[in-house]
TIROSE-104644 format. One record per residue: residue number from 1; x, y, z negated of N, C-alpha, C in turn; residue in three letters. Coordinates in steps of 0.2 Angstrom, whole numbers, plus 5000, padded with zeros to 4 digits. Layout:
BEGIN
NUM	X	Y	Z	X	Y	Z	X	Y	Z	ALA
...
! end
This chain:
BEGIN
1	4965	4905	4918	4971	4908	4916	4970	4915	4913	MET
2	4973	4915	4907	4972	4921	4903	4976	4927	4906	GLN
3	4974	4933	4905	4978	4938	4907	4983	4939	4902	ALA
4	4989	4943	4904	4994	4944	4899	4992	4949	4894	ARG
5	4995	4948	4888	4993	4952	4882	4999	4956	4879	LYS
6	5004	4953	4879	5010	4956	4875	5014	4960	4880	THR
7	5018	4965	4877	5022	4970	4881	5027	4966	4885	ILE
8	5030	4961	4882	5036	4957	4885	5033	4953	4891	ILE
9	5027	4950	4890	5024	4947	4896	5022	4951	4902	ARG
10	5019	4957	4900	5017	4962	4905	5023	4964	4909	LEU
11	5029	4965	4907	5034	4968	4910	5040	4963	4912	PHE
12	5039	4957	4911	5044	4952	4913	5042	4946	4917	THR
13	5035	4945	4918	5033	4939	4921	5029	4940	4927	THR
14	5030	4935	4932	5027	4936	4939	5022	4930	4940	PHE
15	5017	4932	4944	5012	4927	4945	5014	4922	4950	LEU
16	5013	4915	4948	5015	4910	4952	5009	4906	4956	GLN
17	5010	4905	4962	5004	4902	4966	5006	4895	4968	PHE
18	5001	4891	4968	5001	4884	4971	4996	4884	4977	ASP
19	4999	4884	4983	4994	4885	4989	4991	4892	4988	SER
20	4984	4892	4987	4981	4898	4987	4979	4900	4980	ASP
21	4981	4896	4975	4978	4897	4968	4984	4899	4963	LYS
22	4982	4904	4959	4986	4907	4954	4986	4902	4948	ALA
23	4992	4899	4947	4993	4893	4942	4996	4895	4936	ILE
24	4999	4901	4935	5002	4903	4929	5007	4909	4930	GLY
25	5011	4910	4925	5016	4915	4925	5023	4912	4924	TRP
26	5028	4915	4928	5035	4913	4927	5039	4919	4925	VAL
27	5043	4918	4920	5047	4923	4917	5054	4924	4920	THR
28	5055	4930	4921	5062	4932	4923	5066	4933	4917	ASP
29	5071	4929	4916	5076	4929	4910	5079	4936	4909	GLY
30	5082	4939	4915	5085	4945	4914	5081	4951	4912	ARG
31	5075	4951	4915	5070	4956	4912	5068	4955	4905	LEU
32	5067	4949	4903	5065	4948	4896	5071	4950	4891	ARG
33	5077	4948	4893	5083	4951	4889	5083	4958	4889	ARG
34	5082	4961	4894	5082	4968	4895	5077	4972	4890	ASN
35	5071	4970	4891	5066	4973	4887	5067	4972	4879	ILE
36	5069	4965	4878	5070	4964	4871	5075	4968	4868	VAL
37	5081	4969	4871	5086	4973	4869	5084	4980	4868	ASN
38	5080	4983	4873	5077	4990	4872	5072	4990	4866	SER
39	5069	4985	4865	5064	4986	4859	5067	4987	4853	GLN
40	5073	4985	4852	5077	4985	4846	5077	4992	4843	VAL
41	5077	4997	4848	5078	5004	4847	5071	5008	4847	TYR
42	5066	5004	4848	5059	5007	4848	5054	5003	4845	SER
43	5055	5000	4839	5050	4995	4836	5044	4998	4835	SER
44	5044	5005	4833	5038	5008	4831	5032	5009	4836	GLU
45	5035	5008	4843	5030	5009	4848	5031	5004	4853	ILE
46	5034	4998	4851	5035	4993	4856	5028	4990	4859	GLU
47	5023	4991	4856	5016	4988	4858	5013	4993	4862	ASN
48	5015	4999	4864	5012	5004	4868	5014	5002	4875	SER
49	5008	5000	4879	5009	4999	4886	5011	5005	4890	GLU
50	5008	5011	4889	5009	5017	4892	5016	5019	4891	ASN
51	5019	5018	4885	5025	5020	4884	5030	5017	4888	PHE
52	5030	5010	4889	5034	5007	4893	5033	5008	4901	TRP
53	5027	5009	4903	5026	5012	4910	5030	5018	4911	VAL
54	5029	5023	4906	5033	5029	4907	5040	5028	4907	THR
55	5043	5024	4902	5050	5023	4902	5053	5020	4908	TYR
56	5050	5015	4910	5053	5011	4916	5052	5016	4922	TRP
57	5047	5020	4923	5046	5024	4928	5051	5029	4929	TYR
58	5053	5032	4923	5058	5037	4923	5065	5034	4924	LYS
59	5066	5028	4922	5072	5024	4924	5073	5023	4931	GLN
60	5067	5021	4934	5067	5020	4941	5068	5026	4945	TRP
61	5065	5032	4943	5067	5038	4946	5074	5040	4946	GLN
62	5077	5039	4941	5084	5040	4940	5089	5036	4944	ASP
63	5087	5029	4944	5091	5024	4948	5086	5019	4951	ASN
64	5084	5021	4958	5079	5016	4961	5081	5009	4962	PRO
65	5088	5008	4961	5090	5001	4962	5091	4997	4955	LYS
66	5089	5000	4950	5090	4997	4943	5084	4992	4942	SER
67	5085	4989	4936	5080	4984	4934	5073	4987	4933	LEU
68	5073	4993	4932	5066	4997	4930	5061	4995	4936	ALA
69	5063	4995	4942	5058	4994	4947	5055	4987	4946	LYS
70	5059	4982	4944	5057	4975	4944	5052	4974	4938	GLU
71	5053	4978	4932	5049	4978	4927	5042	4981	4929	HIS
72	5042	4986	4933	5036	4989	4936	5032	4984	4941	LEU
73	5036	4981	4944	5034	4976	4949	5030	4970	4945	LEU
74	5033	4968	4940	5030	4963	4935	5023	4966	4933	ALA
75	5023	4972	4930	5017	4975	4927	5012	4976	4932	TYR
76	5013	4976	4939	5008	4977	4944	5005	4971	4946	LEU
77	5007	4965	4944	5005	4958	4946	4998	4957	4946	GLN
78	4995	4959	4941	4987	4958	4940	4984	4962	4944	GLU
79	4986	4969	4945	4983	4973	4949	4982	4971	4956	THR
80	4988	4968	4959	4989	4965	4966	4984	4959	4966	CYS
81	4984	4955	4961	4980	4949	4961	4972	4951	4962	TYR
82	4970	4956	4958	4963	4957	4959	4961	4961	4965	TRP
83	4965	4965	4968	4964	4968	4974	4964	4963	4980	VAL
84	4969	4958	4980	4969	4953	4985	4963	4949	4984	ALA
85	4961	4947	4978	4955	4942	4977	4949	4945	4980	SER
86	4948	4952	4978	4941	4955	4980	4941	4956	4987	LYS
87	4947	4958	4990	4947	4959	4998	4946	4953	5002	THR
88	4949	4948	5000	4948	4941	5003	4941	4939	5003	VAL
89	4938	4940	4997	4931	4937	4995	4926	4941	4999	LYS
90	4926	4948	4999	4921	4952	5001	4922	4955	5008	ASN
91	4928	4955	5011	4928	4958	5017	4931	4954	5023	ILE
92	4936	4951	5022	4940	4947	5028	4938	4940	5028	TYR
93	4940	4937	5034	4939	4930	5036	4943	4926	5032	SER
94	4942	4919	5032	4946	4914	5028	4953	4914	5030	PRO
95	4955	4916	5036	4961	4915	5038	4966	4919	5034	GLN
96	4964	4924	5030	4968	4928	5025	4967	4925	5018	TYR
97	4972	4922	5015	4972	4919	5009	4974	4925	5003	THR
98	4972	4923	4997	4974	4928	4992	4981	4928	4991	VAL
99	4985	4923	4991	4992	4923	4990	4995	4927	4996	SER
100	4993	4926	5002	4995	4930	5008	4994	4938	5007	ASP
101	4988	4940	5005	4987	4947	5003	4991	4949	4997	CYS
102	4992	4945	4992	4996	4947	4986	5003	4949	4988	PHE
103	5006	4944	4993	5013	4946	4995	5013	4952	4999	GLN
104	5008	4953	5003	5008	4959	5007	5008	4965	5003	MET
105	5004	4965	4998	5004	4971	4993	5011	4972	4989	MET
106	5013	4967	4987	5019	4967	4983	5025	4970	4987	ILE
107	5025	4969	4993	5030	4971	4998	5029	4979	4998	ALA
108	5024	4982	4996	5022	4989	4997	5022	4992	4990	ARG
109	5025	4990	4985	5026	4993	4979	5029	4999	4979	THR
110	5034	5000	4983	5038	5006	4984	5033	5012	4985	ASP
111	5028	5011	4990	5024	5016	4991	5020	5018	4985	LYS
112	5018	5014	4981	5014	5015	4975	5019	5020	4970	VAL
113	5025	5017	4969	5029	5021	4965	5031	5028	4967	LEU
114	5032	5028	4974	5034	5035	4976	5028	5040	4976	LYS
115	5022	5037	4977	5016	5042	4976	5014	5043	4970	GLY
116	5015	5039	4965	5013	5040	4958	5015	5046	4955	PHE
117	5010	5050	4951	5012	5056	4948	5010	5055	4940	LYS
118	5014	5053	4936	5012	5052	4929	5010	5058	4926	PRO
119	5012	5064	4928	5010	5070	4924	5003	5072	4926	GLU
120	5000	5069	4931	4993	5070	4932	4988	5067	4927	MET
121	4991	5063	4923	4987	5060	4918	4983	5053	4919	GLY
122	4985	5050	4925	4981	5044	4927	4986	5038	4926	PHE
123	4983	5032	4925	4987	5026	4924	4990	5023	4931	GLY
124	4996	5020	4930	4999	5017	4936	4994	5011	4939	LEU
125	4991	5007	4934	4987	5002	4937	4981	5005	4941	LYS
126	4978	5010	4939	4972	5013	4943	4975	5016	4949	ASN
127	4980	5019	4949	4983	5022	4955	4985	5016	4960	TYR
128	4989	5011	4957	4991	5006	4961	4985	5002	4964	GLY
129	4980	5001	4961	4974	4998	4963	4971	5001	4970	SER
130	4971	5008	4969	4968	5012	4975	4972	5011	4981	ALA
131	4979	5012	4980	4984	5012	4985	4984	5005	4988	ILE
132	4985	5000	4984	4985	4993	4987	4979	4991	4991	PHE
133	4973	4993	4988	4967	4992	4992	4967	4995	4999	SER
134	4969	5001	4999	4969	5005	5005	4974	5002	5010	SER
135	4980	5001	5008	4985	4998	5012	4984	4991	5014	GLU
136	4981	4987	5010	4979	4980	5012	4974	4980	5018	LEU
137	4969	4984	5017	4963	4984	5022	4966	4987	5029	LYS
138	4970	4992	5029	4973	4994	5035	4978	4989	5038	GLU
139	4982	4986	5034	4987	4981	5036	4983	4975	5040	LEU
140	4978	4973	5036	4974	4967	5039	4971	4969	5046	LEU
141	4968	4975	5046	4965	4978	5052	4970	4978	5058	ARG
142	4976	4980	5056	4982	4981	5061	4984	4974	5063	GLN
143	4985	4969	5059	4987	4963	5060	4982	4959	5065	GLU
144	4976	4960	5063	4971	4956	5067	4970	4959	5074	GLN
145	4971	4966	5075	4971	4969	5081	4977	4967	5085	GLU
146	4983	4967	5082	4989	4966	5085	4990	4958	5088	ILE
147	4987	4954	5083	4987	4947	5084	4984	4945	5091	ASP
148	4978	4948	5093	4975	4946	5098	4976	4950	5105	ILE
149	4980	4955	5104	4982	4959	5110	4988	4955	5114	CYS
150	4988	4956	5121	4994	4954	5124	4999	4960	5123	THR
151	5006	4958	5125	5011	4963	5124	5009	4969	5128	ASN
152	5006	4969	5134	5005	4974	5139	5000	4979	5136	TRP
153	4994	4976	5133	4989	4980	5130	4992	4983	5124	ARG
154	4996	4980	5120	4998	4982	5114	5002	4988	5115	LEU
155	5007	4988	5120	5011	4994	5122	5007	5000	5124	LEU
156	5001	4999	5127	4997	5004	5129	4993	5007	5123	ARG
157	4992	5004	5118	4988	5006	5112	4993	5010	5107	LYS
158	4999	5009	5108	5004	5012	5103	5004	5019	5103	LEU
159	5006	5022	5097	5008	5029	5097	5016	5029	5097	THR
160	5019	5035	5099	5026	5035	5099	5029	5034	5091	GLN
161	5025	5037	5087	5027	5036	5080	5028	5029	5078	LYS
162	5023	5025	5079	5023	5018	5077	5028	5014	5081	ARG
163	5029	5016	5087	5035	5012	5091	5042	5014	5088	LEU
164	5043	5020	5087	5049	5022	5084	5050	5019	5077	THR
165	5045	5019	5073	5046	5015	5066	5048	5008	5067	GLU
166	5044	5005	5072	5046	4998	5073	5053	4996	5076	SER
167	5055	5001	5080	5062	5000	5082	5067	5001	5077	LEU
168	5066	5006	5073	5070	5008	5067	5070	5002	5062	GLU
169	5065	4999	5062	5064	4993	5057	5069	4987	5059	ASN
170	5070	4986	5065	5075	4981	5067	5082	4983	5068	ILE
171	5083	4989	5066	5090	4992	5065	5093	4995	5071	GLY
172	5089	4997	5076	5091	5000	5082	5093	5007	5081	MET
173	5098	5009	5084	5101	5016	5083	5097	5021	5087	ASN
174	5098	5027	5085	5093	5033	5088	5094	5034	5095	SER
175	5100	5033	5098	5102	5034	5105	5098	5029	5109	LYS
176	5098	5022	5107	5095	5017	5110	5087	5018	5110	ILE
177	5085	5020	5104	5078	5021	5103	5075	5026	5108	ILE
178	5079	5032	5109	5077	5037	5114	5076	5034	5121	GLU
179	5080	5029	5123	5080	5026	5130	5073	5022	5130	ARG
180	5072	5018	5124	5066	5014	5124	5060	5018	5124	TYR
181	5060	5024	5121	5054	5028	5120	5053	5031	5127	ILE
182	5058	5033	5131	5057	5036	5137	5054	5031	5142	LEU
183	5057	5025	5142	5054	5019	5146	5047	5018	5144	ALA
184	5045	5018	5138	5038	5016	5136	5034	5022	5139	TRP
185	5036	5028	5138	5032	5034	5141	5031	5033	5148	LYS
186	5036	5031	5152	5035	5029	5159	5030	5024	5160	CYS
187	5031	5019	5156	5026	5013	5157	5019	5015	5156	TYR
188	5018	5019	5151	5011	5022	5149	5008	5026	5155	GLN
189	5013	5030	5158	5010	5035	5163	5009	5031	5170	MET
190	5012	5025	5171	5011	5022	5178	5007	5016	5178	LEU
191	5007	5013	5172	5003	5006	5172	4996	5008	5170	TYR
192	4992	5008	5175	4985	5009	5175	4981	5003	5176	THR
193	4979	5000	5171	4976	4993	5172	4969	4993	5176	PRO
194	4968	4988	5180	4962	4988	5184	4956	4985	5181	THR
195	4958	4981	5175	4952	4978	5171	4949	4984	5167	GLN
196	4943	4982	5165	4939	4986	5161	4942	4989	5155	ARG
197	4941	4995	5153	4944	4999	5148	4943	4995	5141	THR
198	4948	4994	5137	4947	4991	5131	4949	4984	5130	GLY
199	4950	4981	5136	4952	4973	5136	4958	4972	5132	THR
200	4959	4967	5128	4965	4965	5125	4969	4960	5129	ARG
201	4966	4958	5134	4970	4953	5138	4973	4956	5144	LYS
202	4976	4961	5143	4979	4965	5149	4985	4961	5152	LEU
203	4985	4960	5158	4990	4956	5162	4997	4960	5163	GLN
204	5002	4956	5164	5009	4959	5165	5008	4963	5172	LYS
205	5012	4969	5171	5012	4973	5177	5015	4970	5183	PRO
206	5014	4972	5189	5017	4969	5195	5024	4971	5196	THR
207	5027	4968	5201	5034	4970	5202	5034	4977	5205	LEU
208	5030	4979	5209	5029	4986	5212	5029	4991	5206	GLN
209	5025	4989	5201	5024	4993	5195	5030	4994	5192	THR
210	5034	4989	5190	5040	4989	5187	5045	4993	5191	TRP
211	5045	4993	5197	5050	4997	5201	5048	5004	5201	GLU
212	5041	5006	5201	5039	5013	5200	5041	5015	5193	ALA
213	5040	5011	5188	5042	5013	5181	5050	5015	5181	ILE
214	5054	5010	5183	5061	5011	5183	5063	5017	5187	ALA
215	5060	5019	5193	5061	5025	5197	5060	5031	5193	GLU
216	5054	5031	5189	5052	5037	5185	5057	5038	5180	LEU
217	5059	5032	5176	5063	5032	5171	5070	5035	5173	TYR
218	5073	5033	5178	5079	5035	5181	5079	5043	5183	ASN
219	5074	5045	5185	5073	5052	5186	5073	5056	5180	ASN
220	5069	5054	5175	5067	5058	5169	5073	5058	5164	GLN
221	5078	5052	5165	5083	5052	5160	5088	5058	5161	ARG
222	5088	5060	5167	5093	5066	5169	5091	5072	5165	LEU
223	5084	5073	5164	5082	5079	5160	5081	5078	5153	LYS
224	5080	5071	5150	5078	5070	5143	5084	5067	5139	GLN
225	5088	5063	5143	5093	5059	5139	5100	5062	5141	LEU
226	5105	5060	5137	5112	5063	5138	5114	5061	5145	PRO
227	5119	5065	5148	5121	5065	5155	5124	5058	5156	THR
228	5127	5055	5152	5131	5048	5153	5126	5042	5152	ASN
229	5120	5043	5152	5115	5038	5151	5115	5034	5158	THR
230	5116	5028	5158	5116	5024	5164	5109	5023	5167	PRO
231	5108	5021	5173	5102	5019	5176	5100	5013	5174	GLU
232	5093	5011	5175	5090	5005	5173	5087	5002	5178	CYS
233	5087	4995	5179	5084	4991	5184	5077	4990	5182	SER
234	5072	4988	5186	5065	4986	5184	5066	4980	5179	PRO
235	5070	4975	5180	5071	4970	5175	5073	4972	5168	GLU
236	5077	4977	5168	5079	4979	5161	5074	4983	5158	ILE
237	5070	4987	5161	5064	4990	5159	5059	4985	5156	ILE
238	5058	4980	5160	5053	4975	5157	5056	4971	5151	GLU
239	5062	4970	5151	5065	4967	5145	5064	4972	5139	LYS
240	5065	4978	5140	5064	4983	5134	5057	4983	5132	TRP
241	5052	4983	5136	5045	4983	5134	5044	4977	5130	MET
242	5046	4971	5132	5045	4965	5129	5048	4965	5122	VAL
243	5054	4968	5121	5057	4969	5115	5054	4973	5111	ALA
244	5051	4979	5113	5047	4984	5110	5041	4980	5107	SER
245	5037	4976	5111	5031	4973	5108	5033	4968	5103	ALA
246	5039	4965	5103	5041	4960	5098	5042	4964	5091	LYS
247	5046	4970	5092	5047	4974	5086	5041	4976	5083	ALA
248	5036	4978	5087	5030	4981	5084	5026	4975	5080	VAL
249	5026	4969	5083	5023	4963	5079	5027	4962	5073	ARG
250	5033	4962	5073	5037	4960	5067	5036	4966	5062	ALA
251	5035	4972	5064	5034	4977	5059	5028	4977	5056	TYR
252	5022	4976	5060	5016	4976	5057	5013	4969	5055	PHE
253	5017	4964	5057	5015	4957	5055	5020	4953	5052	TYR
254	5024	4956	5047	5029	4952	5044	5028	4946	5041	PRO
255	5033	4941	5041	5032	4935	5037	5033	4937	5029	SER
256	5029	4934	5025	5029	4936	5018	5032	4930	5014	HIS
257	5037	4931	5010	5040	4926	5006	5039	4927	4999	ILE
258	5037	4922	4995	5035	4923	4988	5042	4924	4984	SER
259	5042	4928	4979	5047	4929	4975	5049	4922	4971	LEU
260	5044	4918	4971	5044	4912	4966	5046	4906	4971	ASN
261	5048	4907	4977	5050	4901	4981	5057	4899	4979	VAL
262	5058	4893	4977	5065	4890	4975	5069	4890	4981	PRO
263	5076	4891	4980	5080	4890	4985	5086	4886	4982	HIS
264	5089	4882	4986	5095	4878	4984	5092	4870	4985	GLY
265	5097	4866	4983	5095	4859	4984	5094	4855	4978	ASN
266	5097	4857	4972	5096	4854	4966	5090	4855	4963	SER
267	5089	4851	4957	5083	4852	4954	5083	4858	4950	GLU
268	5089	4860	4948	5090	4867	4945	5090	4873	4949	ALA
269	5087	4872	4955	5087	4877	4960	5085	4884	4957	SER
270	5088	4889	4959	5086	4896	4957	5080	4898	4962	ARG
271	5076	4903	4959	5071	4906	4963	5074	4913	4966	GLU
272	5070	4915	4971	5072	4921	4974	5072	4927	4969	LEU
273	5067	4927	4964	5067	4932	4960	5073	4932	4955	ILE
274	5077	4927	4955	5083	4927	4950	5088	4931	4953	ASP
275	5088	4933	4960	5093	4936	4963	5091	4943	4965	ASP
276	5086	4946	4962	5084	4953	4963	5089	4957	4960	LEU
277	5091	4963	4964	5097	4967	4962	5095	4971	4956	PRO
278	5100	4973	4953	5099	4978	4947	5104	4976	4941	GLY
279	5106	4981	4938	5110	4980	4932	5106	4980	4925	ASP
280	5109	4977	4920	5105	4978	4914	5104	4985	4912	GLU
281	5098	4987	4910	5097	4994	4908	5100	4995	4901	GLU
282	5102	5001	4900	5104	5004	4893	5098	5004	4889	LYS
283	5099	5005	4882	5094	5005	4877	5090	5012	4879	SER
284	5084	5013	4877	5080	5019	4878	5084	5025	4875	PRO
285	5083	5031	4878	5086	5037	4876	5081	5042	4876	ILE
286	5081	5046	4871	5076	5052	4870	5069	5049	4869	SER
287	5069	5044	4864	5063	5041	4862	5057	5046	4860	GLN
288	5059	5051	4857	5054	5055	4854	5051	5059	4860	ILE
289	5055	5061	4865	5053	5065	4870	5048	5061	4874	VAL
290	5050	5055	4876	5045	5050	4879	5039	5049	4876	ILE
291	5039	5048	4869	5033	5047	4865	5028	5053	4865	GLN
292	5031	5059	4865	5027	5065	4866	5024	5066	4872	GLU
293	5028	5064	4878	5025	5064	4884	5019	5059	4885	GLU
294	5020	5054	4882	5015	5048	4882	5008	5051	4879	LYS
295	5009	5054	4873	5003	5056	4869	5000	5062	4873	LEU
296	5004	5066	4876	5001	5072	4880	4997	5069	4886	ALA
297	5000	5064	4889	4997	5061	4895	4990	5058	4893	ARG
298	4990	5055	4887	4984	5051	4885	4978	5057	4883	GLU
299	4980	5062	4881	4976	5068	4880	4973	5070	4887	VAL
300	4977	5071	4891	4975	5073	4898	4970	5068	4901	GLN
301	4972	5061	4900	4967	5056	4903	4960	5057	4900	GLN
302	4960	5058	4893	4954	5059	4890	4950	5065	4892	ASP
303	4953	5070	4894	4950	5076	4896	4948	5076	4903	ARG
304	4952	5072	4907	4950	5071	4914	4944	5067	4915	ILE
305	4944	5061	4910	4938	5057	4910	4932	5061	4908	LYS
306	4932	5066	4903	4927	5070	4901	4924	5074	4907	SER
307	4929	5077	4910	4927	5082	4916	4923	5078	4921	VAL
308	4925	5072	4923	4922	5068	4928	4915	5065	4925	LEU
309	4915	5063	4919	4908	5061	4916	4903	5067	4916	LEU
310	4906	5073	4914	4901	5079	4914	4899	5080	4921	THR
311	4903	5080	4926	4902	5081	4933	4897	5076	4936	ALA
312	4898	5070	4934	4893	5065	4936	4886	5066	4933	LEU
313	4886	5068	4927	4879	5069	4923	4876	5075	4926	GLU
314	4879	5079	4929	4876	5085	4932	4873	5084	4939	GLU
315	4875	5078	4942	4872	5076	4948	4864	5074	4947	LEU
316	4860	5075	4952	4853	5073	4952	4853	5065	4951	ASP
317	4848	5062	4949	4847	5055	4947	4848	5051	4954	GLU
318	4846	5053	4959	4846	5049	4966	4853	5049	4968	GLU
319	4857	5054	4967	4864	5054	4969	4868	5050	4965	SER
320	4867	5050	4958	4870	5045	4954	4869	5038	4955	ARG
321	4862	5037	4957	4861	5030	4959	4864	5028	4965	LYS
322	4865	5032	4970	4869	5031	4976	4876	5029	4975	ILE
323	4879	5033	4971	4886	5032	4969	4887	5025	4965	ILE
324	4882	5024	4961	4883	5018	4957	4882	5012	4961	GLN
325	4877	5012	4966	4877	5006	4971	4883	5006	4975	LEU
326	4886	5011	4977	4891	5011	4982	4898	5009	4979	TYR
327	4899	5011	4973	4905	5009	4969	4904	5004	4965	TYR
328	4899	5003	4962	4898	4998	4957	4895	4991	4960	GLY
329	4890	4991	4964	4888	4985	4967	4891	4984	4974	ALA
330	4895	4989	4976	4899	4988	4982	4895	4987	4988	GLU
331	4889	4990	4988	4885	4990	4994	4887	4995	4999	LEU
332	4886	4993	5006	4887	4998	5011	4882	5003	5011	SER
333	4883	5008	5015	4878	5014	5016	4872	5011	5019	GLN
334	4872	5006	5024	4866	5003	5027	4862	4999	5021	GLN
335	4866	4996	5017	4862	4992	5012	4859	4996	5007	GLN
336	4862	5002	5005	4859	5006	5000	4853	5010	5003	ILE
337	4854	5012	5010	4848	5015	5013	4842	5010	5013	ALA
338	4843	5004	5014	4837	4999	5014	4835	4998	5007	LYS
339	4839	4998	5002	4837	4997	4995	4833	5003	4993	LYS
340	4835	5009	4995	4832	5015	4992	4826	5017	4997	LEU
341	4826	5014	5003	4821	5016	5008	4822	5023	5010	GLU
342	4828	5024	5012	4830	5030	5015	4834	5029	5021	MET
343	4835	5035	5025	4839	5034	5031	4846	5034	5030	LYS
344	4850	5030	5034	4857	5029	5032	4861	5036	5032	GLN
345	4859	5040	5037	4863	5047	5037	4862	5051	5031	TYR
346	4856	5050	5028	4855	5054	5022	4859	5051	5016	ASN
347	4860	5044	5016	4864	5041	5011	4871	5044	5012	ILE
348	4873	5044	5018	4880	5046	5020	4881	5054	5017	SER
349	4876	5058	5019	4877	5065	5017	4877	5066	5009	ARG
350	4872	5062	5006	4872	5063	4999	4878	5060	4995	ARG
351	4881	5055	4998	4887	5052	4995	4893	5057	4996	LEU
352	4894	5059	5002	4899	5064	5004	4899	5070	4999	SER
353	4892	5073	4999	4891	5079	4994	4893	5078	4987	LYS
354	4891	5072	4985	4892	5070	4978	4900	5070	4976	SER
355	4903	5066	4981	4911	5066	4980	4914	5073	4980	ARG
356	4911	5077	4985	4914	5084	4985	4913	5088	4979	GLU
357	4907	5087	4976	4906	5090	4969	4911	5088	4964	VAL
358	4912	5081	4963	4916	5078	4958	4923	5080	4960	LEU
359	4925	5080	4966	4932	5082	4967	4933	5089	4966	LEU
360	4928	5094	4967	4929	5101	4966	4930	5102	4958	TYR
361	4926	5099	4954	4926	5099	4947	4933	5097	4944	LYS
362	4935	5091	4947	4942	5088	4945	4948	5093	4947	LEU
363	4947	5095	4953	4953	5099	4956	4953	5106	4952	ALA
364	4947	5109	4950	4947	5115	4947	4950	5114	4940	ALA
365	4949	5108	4937	4952	5107	4930	4959	5106	4931	TYR
366	4962	5103	4936	4969	5102	4937	4973	5108	4938	CYS
367	4969	5113	4941	4972	5119	4943	4973	5124	4937	LYS
368	4967	5124	4933	4966	5129	4928	4970	5126	4921	GLU
369	4969	5120	4920	4972	5117	4914	4978	5114	4914	SER
370	4980	5111	4920	4986	5107	4921	4991	5111	4925	LEU
371	4989	5117	4928	4993	5122	4932	4996	5118	4937	HIS
372	4992	5114	4941	4994	5110	4947	4992	5114	4953	ILE
373	4997	5115	4958	4996	5118	4964	4992	5113	4968	SER
374	4986	5116	4971	4982	5111	4975	4983	5111	4982	LEU
375	4989	5109	4984	4990	5108	4991	4987	5101	4994	ASN
376	4987	5100	5000	4983	5094	5003	4986	5088	5000	PRO
377	4992	5086	5000	4994	5080	4997	4992	5079	4990	PRO
378	4992	5084	4986	4989	5084	4979	4982	5082	4979	VAL
379	4978	5086	4983	4971	5085	4984	4969	5077	4986	LEU
380	4973	5075	4991	4972	5068	4993	4973	5063	4987	ASP
381	4979	5065	4983	4980	5061	4977	4975	5061	4972	TYR
382	4972	5067	4971	4966	5067	4966	4960	5064	4968	ILE
383	4959	5064	4975	4953	5061	4978	4954	5053	4977	SER
384	4960	5051	4979	4961	5044	4978	4959	5041	4971	THR
385	4962	5045	4966	4961	5043	4959	4954	5043	4957	LEU
386	4951	5049	4959	4944	5050	4957	4939	5044	4960	MET
387	4941	5041	4966	4937	5036	4969	4938	5029	4965	LYS
388	4945	5028	4963	4946	5023	4959	4943	5023	4952	GLU
389	4943	5029	4949	4939	5030	4943	4932	5028	4943	TRP
390	4929	5030	4949	4922	5028	4950	4921	5020	4950	LEU
391	4926	5017	4954	4925	5010	4954	4926	5007	4947	LYS
392	4930	5009	4943	4932	5006	4937	4926	5007	4932	LEU
393	4923	5013	4933	4917	5015	4928	4911	5011	4930	LYS
394	4910	5010	4936	4903	5006	4938	4905	4999	4939	PHE
395	4911	4997	4940	4912	4990	4941	4919	4988	4938	ASN
396	4919	4988	4931	4926	4986	4928	4928	4979	4929	PRO
397	4935	4978	4930	4937	4971	4931	4936	4967	4925	PRO
398	4936	4960	4926	4935	4955	4921	4941	4955	4918	THR
399	4941	4952	4912	4947	4951	4907	4952	4945	4909	SER
400	4949	4940	4913	4952	4934	4914	4953	4933	4921	GLU
401	4958	4929	4923	4960	4927	4930	4956	4921	4931	MET
402	4953	4920	4937	4951	4913	4939	4956	4909	4942	GLU
403	4956	4903	4941	4960	4898	4944	4959	4897	4951	ASN
! end
């Protein structure tokens, strides 16, 4: 299946799966009408991909509920596909399909958009690829771990932050969450498993343990919760813990529904994608300003690439070889050590040092030439994009999708 070529297709079509195979593209009629109407006022630059990324991104920033987000969602379809395909092929077991991973990432598009900084001069696809890859690996790791734990082991492995997020995700209000958190803390304090540390098959606490947990909770509530908070029985505490475990599983192991799944009973059934929220966008405003910003960003991209290429060339030959094998051939540090007949810890040190050098050069350029303040979040952002640039340089994606 050929990759999308035209601007209209890039920003209006969504990948369609049959089982685990990508079989083609489906067009969203509203998005097509929207971009066609917009192009009437921008014919001289209608074929500029970067222009439309910039335009829709600005529209999304002004109105997150607008159709702009769906245009960007369409644009990132191929990025999600390639990350999902590579992850399933190279890292994880067959239980994870490409379509499953694809839907997991699409559900996290907001994180990509919120973290993206177009003024830094990097493209949305490159940034999206780095974030999607990181998010997917972490999500699959969490899902695999959560899936094989009992509720009681899962509750002992949790952090307060994760439990709070999970309870908020199911719509629980803050006052009730406070009670659940206190009960969970009491559970962690008093339930000391007799099995060996690290077992995932932790058994349910005994009645005596639940009674002790309830007693501790009722004492602590007087100090930590509002004065009108009622006492809780051991049975209620147990129900709360079961509900907490279910909330965590639902939060980290959600069911993923394709946007292209039809709903309704007739042959003319609509798809879920037809009901995405948003109003028709107005025609582009301030076209000249946007075009100038696009040109300035392209200049920045060229200069940043030049900085990275120069920094890469300044590394010694062995360090460049390690980077090429790590990012291009996607070999592990152990595999590189065997190939180069070196110790693994030396490979790790050389790789870390080389990345530090590249990051230092790039960060210095951003500070001096782009006048960007180098706080920790910005450095993390620059580091993420630098690693993605290395992947693209040494292992560029193919131009066509496989069936």
